[in-house]
Structures are given as C-alpha cells and as structure tokens.
SEPA-777684 format. One record per residue (C-alpha): x, y, z; residue number from 1. Coordinates in nm, 3 decimals, always signed. Layout:
BEGIN
+---------+---------+---------+-------+
:    east :   north :      up : lumba :
+---------+---------+---------+-------+
:       X :       Y :       Z :   NUM :
...
+---------+---------+---------+-------+
***
This chain:
BEGIN
+---------+---------+---------+-------+
:    east :   north :      up : lumba :
+---------+---------+---------+-------+
:  +4.385 :  +8.851 :  +4.930 :     1 :
:  +4.605 :  +8.845 :  +5.253 :     2 :
:  +4.964 :  +8.764 :  +5.332 :     3 :
:  +5.032 :  +8.512 :  +5.603 :     4 :
:  +5.393 :  +8.616 :  +5.726 :     5 :
:  +5.640 :  +8.317 :  +5.780 :     6 :
:  +5.699 :  +8.202 :  +6.124 :     7 :
:  +6.046 :  +8.224 :  +6.273 :     8 :
:  +6.258 :  +7.959 :  +6.250 :     9 :
:  +6.298 :  +7.773 :  +6.598 :    10 :
:  +6.645 :  +7.764 :  +6.757 :    11 :
:  +6.773 :  +7.348 :  +6.688 :    12 :
:  +6.751 :  +7.159 :  +6.992 :    13 :
:  +7.114 :  +7.071 :  +6.987 :    14 :
:  +7.186 :  +7.464 :  +7.010 :    15 :
:  +6.945 :  +7.480 :  +7.349 :    16 :
:  +7.155 :  +7.236 :  +7.517 :    17 :
:  +7.465 :  +7.409 :  +7.426 :    18 :
:  +7.350 :  +7.691 :  +7.564 :    19 :
:  +7.221 :  +7.590 :  +7.869 :    20 :
:  +7.566 :  +7.402 :  +7.964 :    21 :
:  +7.752 :  +7.749 :  +7.853 :    22 :
:  +7.504 :  +7.952 :  +8.068 :    23 :
:  +7.563 :  +7.685 :  +8.379 :    24 :
:  +7.916 :  +7.650 :  +8.321 :    25 :
:  +7.942 :  +8.042 :  +8.329 :    26 :
:  +7.756 :  +8.043 :  +8.696 :    27 :
:  +7.972 :  +7.744 :  +8.824 :    28 :
:  +8.299 :  +7.949 :  +8.717 :    29 :
:  +8.147 :  +8.289 :  +8.880 :    30 :
:  +8.065 :  +8.051 :  +9.215 :    31 :
:  +8.417 :  +7.911 :  +9.259 :    32 :
:  +8.558 :  +8.256 :  +9.180 :    33 :
:  +8.410 :  +8.412 :  +9.463 :    34 :
:  +8.367 :  +8.128 :  +9.754 :    35 :
:  +8.695 :  +7.906 :  +9.694 :    36 :
:  +8.965 :  +8.152 :  +9.883 :    37 :
:  +8.677 :  +8.224 : +10.167 :    38 :
:  +8.626 :  +7.843 : +10.209 :    39 :
:  +9.021 :  +7.693 : +10.139 :    40 :
:  +9.166 :  +7.965 : +10.342 :    41 :
:  +9.316 :  +7.906 : +10.662 :    42 :
:  +9.587 :  +8.060 : +10.889 :    43 :
:  +9.932 :  +7.970 : +10.842 :    44 :
: +10.280 :  +8.138 : +10.852 :    45 :
: +10.172 :  +8.455 : +11.027 :    46 :
: +10.478 :  +8.602 : +11.127 :    47 :
: +10.488 :  +8.652 : +11.513 :    48 :
: +10.804 :  +8.845 : +11.677 :    49 :
: +10.877 :  +8.681 : +12.069 :    50 :
: +11.081 :  +8.827 : +12.329 :    51 :
: +11.191 :  +8.712 : +12.655 :    52 :
: +11.430 :  +8.474 : +12.849 :    53 :
: +11.546 :  +8.221 : +12.594 :    54 :
: +11.362 :  +7.922 : +12.797 :    55 :
: +11.067 :  +8.091 : +12.828 :    56 :
: +11.053 :  +8.121 : +12.442 :    57 :
: +11.182 :  +7.811 : +12.343 :    58 :
: +10.894 :  +7.643 : +12.591 :    59 :
: +10.653 :  +7.862 : +12.391 :    60 :
: +10.741 :  +7.767 : +12.055 :    61 :
: +10.706 :  +7.430 : +12.138 :    62 :
: +10.388 :  +7.468 : +12.269 :    63 :
: +10.262 :  +7.661 : +11.955 :    64 :
: +10.416 :  +7.413 : +11.717 :    65 :
: +10.253 :  +7.124 : +11.955 :    66 :
:  +9.883 :  +7.268 : +11.931 :    67 :
:  +9.913 :  +7.516 : +11.611 :    68 :
: +10.165 :  +7.370 : +11.382 :    69 :
: +10.239 :  +7.603 : +11.083 :    70 :
: +10.022 :  +7.854 : +11.213 :    71 :
: +10.330 :  +8.106 : +11.303 :    72 :
: +10.657 :  +8.191 : +11.136 :    73 :
: +10.858 :  +8.307 : +11.497 :    74 :
: +11.067 :  +8.562 : +11.488 :    75 :
: +11.277 :  +8.634 : +11.793 :    76 :
: +11.372 :  +9.001 : +11.901 :    77 :
: +11.574 :  +9.191 : +12.148 :    78 :
: +11.301 :  +9.349 : +12.297 :    79 :
: +10.884 :  +9.496 : +12.355 :    80 :
: +11.012 :  +9.789 : +12.125 :    81 :
: +11.187 :  +9.572 : +11.870 :    82 :
: +10.867 :  +9.392 : +11.846 :    83 :
: +10.659 :  +9.679 : +11.835 :    84 :
: +10.850 :  +9.820 : +11.550 :    85 :
: +10.831 :  +9.504 : +11.353 :    86 :
: +10.431 :  +9.538 : +11.421 :    87 :
: +10.417 :  +9.900 : +11.295 :    88 :
: +10.604 :  +9.817 : +10.967 :    89 :
: +10.403 :  +9.521 : +10.896 :    90 :
: +10.655 :  +9.253 : +10.924 :    91 :
: +10.503 :  +9.102 : +11.222 :    92 :
: +10.166 :  +9.074 : +11.277 :    93 :
: +10.162 :  +9.024 : +11.653 :    94 :
: +10.393 :  +8.958 : +11.935 :    95 :
: +10.451 :  +8.780 : +12.265 :    96 :
: +10.628 :  +8.945 : +12.499 :    97 :
: +10.734 :  +8.696 : +12.809 :    98 :
: +10.894 :  +8.736 : +13.151 :    99 :
: +10.773 :  +8.889 : +13.451 :   100 :
: +10.524 :  +9.119 : +13.283 :   101 :
: +10.330 :  +8.871 : +12.988 :   102 :
: +10.205 :  +9.083 : +12.703 :   103 :
: +10.008 :  +8.967 : +12.375 :   104 :
: +10.033 :  +9.278 : +12.130 :   105 :
:  +9.828 :  +9.251 : +11.842 :   106 :
:  +9.735 :  +9.473 : +11.523 :   107 :
:  +9.331 :  +9.480 : +11.482 :   108 :
:  +9.404 :  +9.708 : +11.144 :   109 :
:  +9.567 :  +9.347 : +11.002 :   110 :
:  +9.217 :  +9.204 : +11.030 :   111 :
:  +9.000 :  +9.080 : +11.282 :   112 :
:  +9.087 :  +8.703 : +11.196 :   113 :
:  +9.435 :  +8.810 : +11.287 :   114 :
:  +9.321 :  +8.947 : +11.607 :   115 :
:  +9.135 :  +8.637 : +11.724 :   116 :
:  +9.396 :  +8.389 : +11.647 :   117 :
:  +9.647 :  +8.640 : +11.896 :   118 :
:  +9.384 :  +8.642 : +12.142 :   119 :
:  +9.369 :  +8.239 : +12.152 :   120 :
:  +9.743 :  +8.292 : +12.201 :   121 :
:  +9.706 :  +8.507 : +12.504 :   122 :
:  +9.451 :  +8.289 : +12.682 :   123 :
:  +9.687 :  +7.961 : +12.600 :   124 :
:  +9.972 :  +8.170 : +12.742 :   125 :
:  +9.750 :  +8.244 : +13.038 :   126 :
:  +9.679 :  +7.868 : +13.077 :   127 :
: +10.059 :  +7.777 : +13.076 :   128 :
: +10.164 :  +8.027 : +13.350 :   129 :
:  +9.844 :  +7.931 : +13.588 :   130 :
:  +9.960 :  +7.564 : +13.550 :   131 :
: +10.361 :  +7.643 : +13.617 :   132 :
: +10.240 :  +7.832 : +13.922 :   133 :
: +10.005 :  +7.574 : +14.064 :   134 :
: +10.257 :  +7.334 : +14.029 :   135 :
: +10.548 :  +7.546 : +14.218 :   136 :
: +10.288 :  +7.590 : +14.487 :   137 :
: +10.322 :  +7.243 : +14.699 :   138 :
: +10.698 :  +7.299 : +14.637 :   139 :
: +10.753 :  +7.613 : +14.799 :   140 :
: +10.942 :  +7.613 : +15.108 :   141 :
: +10.748 :  +7.598 : +15.445 :   142 :
: +10.659 :  +7.966 : +15.531 :   143 :
: +10.697 :  +8.143 : +15.197 :   144 :
: +10.355 :  +8.228 : +15.018 :   145 :
: +10.265 :  +8.015 : +14.688 :   146 :
: +10.394 :  +8.225 : +14.382 :   147 :
: +10.125 :  +8.427 : +14.241 :   148 :
: +10.051 :  +8.385 : +13.874 :   149 :
: +10.125 :  +8.693 : +13.685 :   150 :
:  +9.814 :  +8.782 : +13.434 :   151 :
:  +9.877 :  +8.835 : +13.059 :   152 :
:  +9.798 :  +9.173 : +12.906 :   153 :
:  +9.670 :  +9.210 : +12.586 :   154 :
:  +9.761 :  +9.489 : +12.399 :   155 :
:  +9.654 :  +9.636 : +12.059 :   156 :
:  +9.921 :  +9.809 : +11.921 :   157 :
:  +9.759 :  +9.955 : +11.605 :   158 :
:  +9.394 :  +9.949 : +11.624 :   159 :
:  +9.130 :  +9.977 : +11.370 :   160 :
:  +8.973 : +10.314 : +11.376 :   161 :
:  +8.624 : +10.372 : +11.559 :   162 :
:  +8.428 : +10.431 : +11.283 :   163 :
:  +8.535 : +10.064 : +11.130 :   164 :
:  +8.574 :  +9.831 : +11.465 :   165 :
:  +8.547 :  +9.522 : +11.311 :   166 :
:  +8.746 :  +9.609 : +10.964 :   167 :
:  +8.450 :  +9.510 : +10.729 :   168 :
:  +8.467 :  +9.883 : +10.571 :   169 :
:  +8.817 :  +9.847 : +10.471 :   170 :
:  +8.729 :  +9.536 : +10.312 :   171 :
:  +8.418 :  +9.718 : +10.140 :   172 :
:  +8.674 :  +9.952 : +10.019 :   173 :
:  +8.806 :  +9.704 :  +9.778 :   174 :
:  +8.503 :  +9.641 :  +9.543 :   175 :
:  +8.433 : +10.019 :  +9.426 :   176 :
:  +8.823 :  +9.973 :  +9.305 :   177 :
:  +8.777 :  +9.725 :  +9.113 :   178 :
:  +8.462 :  +9.750 :  +8.979 :   179 :
:  +8.506 : +10.147 :  +8.930 :   180 :
:  +8.840 : +10.017 :  +8.728 :   181 :
:  +8.648 :  +9.846 :  +8.516 :   182 :
:  +8.339 : +10.051 :  +8.453 :   183 :
:  +8.595 : +10.346 :  +8.316 :   184 :
:  +8.783 : +10.082 :  +8.095 :   185 :
:  +8.474 :  +9.971 :  +7.962 :   186 :
:  +8.266 : +10.308 :  +7.915 :   187 :
:  +8.619 : +10.483 :  +7.739 :   188 :
:  +8.661 : +10.177 :  +7.502 :   189 :
:  +8.326 : +10.193 :  +7.346 :   190 :
:  +8.237 : +10.604 :  +7.374 :   191 :
:  +8.580 : +10.782 :  +7.308 :   192 :
:  +8.741 : +10.783 :  +6.995 :   193 :
:  +9.136 : +10.850 :  +6.954 :   194 :
:  +9.415 : +10.756 :  +7.138 :   195 :
:  +9.529 : +11.073 :  +7.308 :   196 :
:  +9.148 : +11.133 :  +7.407 :   197 :
:  +9.114 : +10.795 :  +7.522 :   198 :
:  +9.447 : +10.816 :  +7.787 :   199 :
:  +9.341 : +11.193 :  +7.895 :   200 :
:  +8.976 : +11.067 :  +7.961 :   201 :
:  +9.126 : +10.809 :  +8.189 :   202 :
:  +9.371 : +11.019 :  +8.351 :   203 :
:  +9.093 : +11.276 :  +8.415 :   204 :
:  +8.835 : +10.982 :  +8.550 :   205 :
:  +9.099 : +10.816 :  +8.778 :   206 :
:  +9.160 : +11.173 :  +8.945 :   207 :
:  +8.798 : +11.252 :  +9.008 :   208 :
:  +8.703 : +10.872 :  +9.089 :   209 :
:  +8.966 : +10.843 :  +9.319 :   210 :
:  +8.904 : +11.149 :  +9.506 :   211 :
:  +8.568 : +11.103 :  +9.500 :   212 :
:  +8.650 : +10.741 :  +9.735 :   213 :
:  +8.854 : +10.899 :  +9.945 :   214 :
:  +8.623 : +11.129 : +10.005 :   215 :
:  +8.333 : +10.877 : +10.071 :   216 :
:  +8.525 : +10.663 : +10.283 :   217 :
:  +8.743 : +10.877 : +10.467 :   218 :
:  +8.542 : +11.214 : +10.483 :   219 :
:  +8.245 : +11.047 : +10.554 :   220 :
:  +8.249 : +10.713 : +10.677 :   221 :
:  +8.615 : +10.760 : +10.829 :   222 :
:  +8.684 : +10.405 : +10.697 :   223 :
:  +9.040 : +10.531 : +10.559 :   224 :
:  +9.276 : +10.688 : +10.766 :   225 :
:  +9.643 : +10.916 : +10.701 :   226 :
:  +9.738 : +11.135 : +10.468 :   227 :
:  +9.426 : +11.156 : +10.231 :   228 :
:  +9.634 : +11.292 :  +9.926 :   229 :
:  +9.817 : +10.980 :  +9.952 :   230 :
:  +9.526 : +10.739 :  +9.954 :   231 :
:  +9.360 : +10.946 :  +9.643 :   232 :
:  +9.646 : +10.925 :  +9.476 :   233 :
:  +9.642 : +10.527 :  +9.555 :   234 :
:  +9.293 : +10.515 :  +9.467 :   235 :
:  +9.313 : +10.695 :  +9.164 :   236 :
:  +9.636 : +10.474 :  +8.993 :   237 :
:  +9.456 : +10.166 :  +9.115 :   238 :
:  +9.165 : +10.255 :  +8.892 :   239 :
:  +9.389 : +10.390 :  +8.620 :   240 :
:  +9.584 : +10.089 :  +8.636 :   241 :
:  +9.230 :  +9.812 :  +8.543 :   242 :
:  +9.093 : +10.093 :  +8.344 :   243 :
:  +9.378 : +10.144 :  +8.098 :   244 :
:  +9.474 :  +9.753 :  +8.106 :   245 :
:  +9.096 :  +9.711 :  +7.960 :   246 :
:  +9.127 : +10.030 :  +7.708 :   247 :
:  +9.454 :  +9.888 :  +7.604 :   248 :
:  +9.343 :  +9.545 :  +7.513 :   249 :
:  +9.052 :  +9.702 :  +7.356 :   250 :
:  +9.303 :  +9.886 :  +7.097 :   251 :
:  +9.542 :  +9.569 :  +7.065 :   252 :
:  +9.295 :  +9.280 :  +6.986 :   253 :
:  +8.970 :  +9.438 :  +6.963 :   254 :
:  +8.616 :  +9.415 :  +7.130 :   255 :
:  +8.754 :  +9.088 :  +7.289 :   256 :
:  +8.997 :  +9.275 :  +7.525 :   257 :
:  +8.678 :  +9.410 :  +7.732 :   258 :
:  +8.570 :  +9.076 :  +7.836 :   259 :
:  +8.958 :  +8.954 :  +7.880 :   260 :
:  +9.025 :  +9.274 :  +8.106 :   261 :
:  +8.692 :  +9.239 :  +8.293 :   262 :
:  +8.738 :  +8.891 :  +8.362 :   263 :
:  +9.094 :  +8.912 :  +8.448 :   264 :
:  +8.983 :  +9.160 :  +8.739 :   265 :
:  +8.678 :  +9.037 :  +8.888 :   266 :
:  +8.743 :  +8.675 :  +8.838 :   267 :
:  +9.104 :  +8.572 :  +8.899 :   268 :
:  +9.298 :  +8.904 :  +9.070 :   269 :
:  +8.960 :  +9.015 :  +9.280 :   270 :
:  +8.915 :  +8.674 :  +9.506 :   271 :
:  +9.277 :  +8.655 :  +9.559 :   272 :
:  +9.330 :  +8.994 :  +9.650 :   273 :
:  +9.340 :  +8.943 :  +9.992 :   274 :
:  +9.108 :  +9.214 : +10.093 :   275 :
:  +8.888 :  +9.038 : +10.374 :   276 :
:  +9.215 :  +8.811 : +10.515 :   277 :
:  +9.579 :  +8.859 : +10.512 :   278 :
:  +9.739 :  +8.685 : +10.210 :   279 :
:  +9.886 :  +8.428 : +10.435 :   280 :
:  +9.531 :  +8.282 : +10.498 :   281 :
:  +9.489 :  +8.220 : +10.134 :   282 :
:  +9.621 :  +7.877 :  +9.977 :   283 :
:  +9.973 :  +7.874 :  +9.856 :   284 :
: +10.091 :  +8.087 :  +9.682 :   285 :
:  +9.767 :  +8.218 :  +9.530 :   286 :
:  +9.790 :  +8.487 :  +9.803 :   287 :
: +10.160 :  +8.602 :  +9.696 :   288 :
: +10.020 :  +8.590 :  +9.341 :   289 :
:  +9.767 :  +8.793 :  +9.393 :   290 :
:  +9.967 :  +9.103 :  +9.514 :   291 :
: +10.118 :  +9.144 :  +9.159 :   292 :
:  +9.742 :  +9.207 :  +9.036 :   293 :
:  +9.561 :  +9.578 :  +9.076 :   294 :
:  +9.329 :  +9.461 :  +9.306 :   295 :
:  +9.580 :  +9.249 :  +9.563 :   296 :
:  +9.804 :  +9.579 :  +9.545 :   297 :
:  +9.563 :  +9.837 :  +9.583 :   298 :
:  +9.359 :  +9.657 :  +9.916 :   299 :
:  +9.760 :  +9.663 : +10.033 :   300 :
:  +9.842 :  +9.969 :  +9.942 :   301 :
:  +9.533 : +10.186 : +10.094 :   302 :
:  +9.598 :  +9.940 : +10.440 :   303 :
:  +9.930 : +10.032 : +10.487 :   304 :
:  +9.892 : +10.402 : +10.419 :   305 :
:  +9.557 : +10.418 : +10.658 :   306 :
:  +9.712 : +10.253 : +10.935 :   307 :
: +10.082 : +10.114 : +10.891 :   308 :
: +10.267 : +10.437 : +10.804 :   309 :
: +10.598 : +10.278 : +10.902 :   310 :
: +10.550 :  +9.976 : +10.646 :   311 :
: +10.742 :  +9.959 : +10.309 :   312 :
: +10.495 : +10.031 : +10.015 :   313 :
: +10.715 : +10.015 :  +9.724 :   314 :
: +10.600 :  +9.712 :  +9.605 :   315 :
: +10.234 :  +9.787 :  +9.564 :   316 :
: +10.312 : +10.133 :  +9.392 :   317 :
: +10.529 :  +9.971 :  +9.112 :   318 :
: +10.263 :  +9.713 :  +9.064 :   319 :
:  +9.977 :  +9.944 :  +9.033 :   320 :
: +10.232 : +10.178 :  +8.802 :   321 :
: +10.318 :  +9.865 :  +8.619 :   322 :
: +10.004 :  +9.790 :  +8.501 :   323 :
:  +9.933 : +10.144 :  +8.439 :   324 :
: +10.228 : +10.139 :  +8.186 :   325 :
: +10.089 :  +9.838 :  +8.022 :   326 :
:  +9.751 :  +9.951 :  +7.960 :   327 :
:  +9.920 : +10.249 :  +7.789 :   328 :
: +10.193 : +10.041 :  +7.590 :   329 :
:  +9.885 :  +9.805 :  +7.485 :   330 :
:  +9.705 : +10.159 :  +7.338 :   331 :
:  +9.980 : +10.266 :  +7.176 :   332 :
: +10.050 :  +9.937 :  +7.019 :   333 :
:  +9.701 :  +9.884 :  +6.894 :   334 :
:  +9.729 : +10.233 :  +6.742 :   335 :
: +10.038 : +10.145 :  +6.536 :   336 :
:  +9.901 :  +9.833 :  +6.429 :   337 :
:  +9.582 :  +9.972 :  +6.298 :   338 :
:  +9.804 : +10.267 :  +6.119 :   339 :
:  +9.961 :  +9.992 :  +5.947 :   340 :
:  +9.655 :  +9.764 :  +5.845 :   341 :
:  +9.525 : +10.111 :  +5.702 :   342 :
:  +9.844 : +10.174 :  +5.550 :   343 :
:  +9.855 :  +9.797 :  +5.379 :   344 :
:  +9.487 :  +9.862 :  +5.261 :   345 :
:  +9.562 : +10.178 :  +5.090 :   346 :
:  +9.850 : +10.045 :  +4.895 :   347 :
:  +9.630 :  +9.793 :  +4.744 :   348 :
:  +9.356 : +10.047 :  +4.592 :   349 :
:  +9.336 :  +9.989 :  +4.226 :   350 :
:  +9.306 : +10.349 :  +4.180 :   351 :
:  +9.661 : +10.445 :  +4.026 :   352 :
:  +9.651 : +10.167 :  +3.797 :   353 :
:  +9.300 : +10.325 :  +3.635 :   354 :
:  +9.504 : +10.660 :  +3.660 :   355 :
:  +9.778 : +10.521 :  +3.430 :   356 :
:  +9.549 : +10.305 :  +3.183 :   357 :
:  +9.300 : +10.581 :  +3.129 :   358 :
:  +9.369 : +10.902 :  +3.293 :   359 :
:  +9.043 : +11.120 :  +3.201 :   360 :
:  +8.822 : +10.831 :  +3.352 :   361 :
:  +9.046 : +10.791 :  +3.665 :   362 :
:  +9.038 : +11.196 :  +3.735 :   363 :
:  +8.675 : +11.198 :  +3.728 :   364 :
:  +8.633 : +10.866 :  +3.919 :   365 :
:  +8.880 : +10.974 :  +4.202 :   366 :
:  +8.678 : +11.228 :  +4.399 :   367 :
:  +8.378 : +10.969 :  +4.377 :   368 :
:  +8.600 : +10.715 :  +4.534 :   369 :
:  +8.763 : +10.907 :  +4.825 :   370 :
:  +8.405 : +11.041 :  +4.919 :   371 :
:  +8.212 : +10.727 :  +4.890 :   372 :
:  +8.410 : +10.491 :  +5.133 :   373 :
:  +8.279 : +10.554 :  +5.446 :   374 :
:  +8.546 : +10.337 :  +5.612 :   375 :
:  +8.849 : +10.469 :  +5.432 :   376 :
:  +8.695 : +10.818 :  +5.566 :   377 :
:  +8.644 : +10.686 :  +5.917 :   378 :
:  +9.006 : +10.525 :  +5.939 :   379 :
:  +9.167 : +10.842 :  +5.805 :   380 :
:  +8.994 : +11.077 :  +6.100 :   381 :
:  +9.051 : +10.868 :  +6.339 :   382 :
:  +9.406 : +10.842 :  +6.253 :   383 :
:  +9.453 : +11.209 :  +6.214 :   384 :
:  +9.307 : +11.262 :  +6.586 :   385 :
:  +9.548 : +11.064 :  +6.713 :   386 :
+---------+---------+---------+-------+
***
C-alpha cells in the first residue's frame, strides 16, 4: 500500500498580488532614494568672495544676478589674501579678484561641479572686459593706442590630489563608510551576546576597519590627504556611529531595529550626504539636513581633513560622536528593559506558592524547574554576562 503525499497548499492569489505590489514599491523607493538627489540638484547659493574697486564689484554682482540669479551668495572682502583665506577655511568656494590683474580663484577640492561653474564665471568676466576695451577703443584720443584688455587668470587655490584629479575617489570613499557601518552593526547584533562584548566588538571593529579604509584610500590610492591618524579617527568614528546605532536599535526594539537602522543609513541619510556635490546643490533644506546624519558628516569631515585644514570641523565631529553616544544609550536602555522583564517574569513564578503549600513536593520540583526552563537559563546567563 503506497501513501501519496498531500500536495502543498498553493499561495492565495490575493497574497500573490500583495507580494508583487510590495516588491515593486520597494524597488520604487530604492530608485527614488538613489536618483532623486542627483536629478533634482542644481547650483544655488554657492558662497563666492569678491574683491576689487567698488564700481567693478557692483557691475559684477549685477551681471551674475542677471545671468545666474540665485547661483551665488556674494561676500565682498578687502583683498585677494582675504579671499584666499575664506576659500581655505571653506567659507567660500571661490573668489573673483577685480582690478588691473583680474583673477578667478577656484578650489577643485570642493568638487568638479563648482570648478566648472567658476570657470564659466572667468569666461563671462573675460567677455565683459573685452567688450569694455572694444567700446573704449574708438573713443580713445588721437595719437593714443587703444586700451588692451587684460587676460583673466584662473587659479586653483586648493587643487585635488594628482591621484584623484576628478574627485571621484573621494566620493567613492563615502560608500564603504556607510556600508561598512551597516555590516558591522548587523553582524554584531546577530552574532555577539552580551552588551559589554557587543560594545567592545564595535570599538575594535571601528578601529580596525577605519584604519583599513585609510590604508587603502590614502596609502594605496592616494585619495585621502593630510594627517593619516586624523583620517583614521574620522573614518573609525563614522563606522562606529552607524554600527552602534543598529546595535542599539536592535537592543531597544528587537530584530526590527536592524532594518530600521539600515534603511535610515542607506535610503535616507546616504542620498542627502552631499558626497558627490556640495550640499548647496541639493534641494533645500535637504542639503543641510544631510549634514546631521553620519554619511553627510563623515563625507564633509574627511574632505576637510584632507584638503581644508583651516576649516572648522567641530560640527561633523560632534555629529559623529552624537550618533555613537545615541547607539550606546539605546543599547544600555535595551539591557535594563530586558532585566526588568526577567524580574517581572520571575516574580510571577508560582514556585513560592507551591513551596508554602506542599514543602516536600516543592523541594523536589525546584531543581527540575530551574534546570528544565531553557529560556530562564538563557536570560540568567545573558544578564550575568551583561
């Protein structure tokens, strides 16, 4: 007699439709997250320093407003040295020097997009100077030569490294920081038991992985510049900020905390991190908001440490430290919550009541209850470890 196995029940068509719709929605969300910032970006409010005679400065401001309204935020300074100082501290992305020797100062370390725009400004300024010289020619007094139009000089004050002349390497460095932080947080959440051991693993991981990133991106490729120790500290703190957040959310709200931390990092924070273009290019106010997350703060920090040592880096350091502290606090809060749950469950144990009612029976059953409850043993062991 043969037994024919029962056929597995088919998935209901209503469930099939819902799964397909959900999968398509996820693809749409990912697509929007990774393309929205790039497609909707435009140059606006780029900080630009201008120095020179007042009349020429006013004429330049009017010309820029007529042809590129809203593209620049202009700050008048007293000299070329003052303009250069603003560029090196990253308070200005470029400068225009007017007068007998016109010059446009750029900083390609800010990104090739800004350099291209400032190159266009230099060309526009050269056209205006040529037109002014041509108009003054016929009006020149007899016997005097026509004025010669001075040539506009284009100077890169803070150039990119020769190994990363297009700036793509610095932008690519943002991905291993975000992805590495996610990987560390997920692995520690799933494979390490005990809060002290989790935090210790995260600290060791961030040191090793941060050093490895600097070793490759600075030692091997030459993308990062400046002090290698500071770059390693910045990269490590970026990894720690993301990984500790995921571990903390996992401890606080359970397994659901892992995807919450991952989605926050990759689909929300990473697209608005300004890794490929300055934050002024992103739709307002998302560029500024992105600097409050780990990907944006770490990208800005490593760029400043590499190329703009005069820039004030306090804000990105505080942002990275803040996310790290938040992750640690979430982890500790989850630990104390679990302890409270175990304590409440223990208080509801009917064993003391049985002991008072039938001492002999309770005495015999007590070892069996303590040893026969695997969950009780696991919770007790984990609490001792924490």
